[in-house]
N, C-alpha and C positions, 0 to 999 in steps of 0.2 A: 906624056902617057901614050900618045898614038905612035910615036917612034919606037918606044919599048914594046908596045902591043904588036906592032908589025913583025917583030922577031919571035912572036909566040903564037904559033898556029893552033895551039890547044884550046884557046879561048878567045872570045871577042870582047873588046872594050869599047864602050861608048862613054865619052866624058860628057856629062849632063851639067848644064849650068842651072841649078835649081835656085832660081832667083826671080823675084816678082818683076824685076826690070826686063827679064828675058821672056817670061810668060806669066801674065797676070792671073791665070787660073792655076796651072800646074806648078808654078813657082811660088805660090802663096801658101806657105806651110801652116798658116793659122786657119785655113779653110778646111773644115772636117773632111770633105770629099777628097781633097788633095792629100791630106794626112793619110787617109785610108788607102789611097792609090799607092803611095810610096811604101807605107808599112806593109801592105799586101805583097808588093814586089820584093821587099826585103825578106819577108817570111817565106815566099816561094823560092828564094834562092836566086832571084834575078839581079839582085843588087849585092855586090861583094864589098863595097866600101862607100862611105859617106864622109865627105869633108865639108864642114859647115861652121858657121859661126854667127854671132849676133851682128847687127849693123856695125860697120867699120868704126872702130874707136876713134880713128882720126877724124871722122865726120862728127861723131857725137861729142868728143872732148874739145877738139881744136876750134870748131866753128863757133862755139858759144863763148869763147874766151876773148877778153880784150887784147888787142894787138900790143906787143908780141908775147903774151903770156904763154907759159910752157904747159903742155899736157903732163899730167901726173904720171909717175912710174913709167919712164920711157924704156928702161931695160935695154939689153944688148940687141940692137937691130943692125946687123952687119951683112945683110944679104944683097945689098946693092941699091937700095932706095936712096933718093937724094936727101932725105930727112928721116929721122927716127920715126918708126911706125909702131905704136904699142899694140902688137898682136899677141893674143894669148891663145894657147892651144891645149886641148884635152885630147890625148892620143891613147888609143887602145890597140894592142896587138901589132905595134910597129916599133919594136925595141931598138932598131938601128937608126931611127929617125934623127936622134940627137947627133949621132956620128955623121950622118949625111949632111945635116945642117952645118956642122963644124967643117967638114971637108969641102963643102961648096961655097963657103963664105968668101967674099971678095975684098973684105977689109978687116983690119984688126980692131978698129975703134968705131964708135958711133959717128955718123956724119954730123957736121956742125950746123947745117942748114935747118931752118924751121919752116913748118907748113901751117903757120897761123895766119888767119885773115885771108884777104883776097890779093891777087896779083894786079899788075898794071891794067890788065884787060877786064878786071872786075870778076874774074873766075876764082872760086875757092882754091887755095893752094893745096888743100887736102885731096882734091879730085884725082890727081895722078897717083896718089898713094893707095887708092882702092884697087889698083892693078898690082898684083904681087910681083916683086922683082924676079927676074929670070933665075937667079941662083936659088931662091926660095922654092920656086916652082920645080926646078930640077931635083932639089932635095926631096920634096914631097913625092914626085913621080918615082924616084928611085926606091923610096921606102914603100910606097904603095905597090909597085910592081913586084918587089921582093915578097911582100905579104901575099899577093895573088899567086905567086909561084909556089908558095907553101900550102895554100889552101886548096881543097878539092871542091869544085863547084857541085852543088846539089842538083842542078839542072843542066843537061847538055845544051850548048848554044842553039842547036837546031830545034829544041823544044820550048824556047822562050816565045810567048805569044807575039804574033805579028803586030798587034795593036800596041803592045808595050814597047816593042822595038821602034815603031814609028814615032811614038811619043818621045822616046829618048833621042832619036835622031833629030827630031824637030827642036830639041833643046840643047843640041850640040852646037855651040856658037863657033862658026867658022868665018864670019864676016868681020874681019879686023880692018879698021880704017886708020886714018892718020891722026885721029884725036880720040880721047877718052870719052866714052858715051855718058849718058845720063846716069846719075846715081840715085834716081828716084823713079817710081812708076808713074806714068802719065795717066 
């Protein structure tokens, strides 16, 4: 998203990780104050898109299964993960997303590996699947940026409240390490 945004001087994009793991207050969408904060920002025209979902299905389905039981309804997962990841999407106003997903896929068939149980180090095999594969991320970014290009922002970037921008910047994860972080809030 940031690479695409750098080519578009007409608007500013901050990618926010709205996740309780990132921020236990502003990432906790079941908190009424948090809900009002984000809904208010959407209504004010400060938020152009929202990509979200329930807790990762690989976490909820695969971790509770006896080894090596299969998660139900694997579907076509061909975006580069080492194992199938049952991701469901509800998409509005991005009619080209399916085209982007097909154009960016890196394999024709599902991978044969399984992410059930724990590895030799005792870590859940599903942990690495919480990070979306690069081809999937590229597809989402292309579809989103195309949607942004088509819409007219209600609020010029210079009129977005400083406090809101600071909160967004604080939730823009830029610290990428050599391992996948926690998949739960401490």
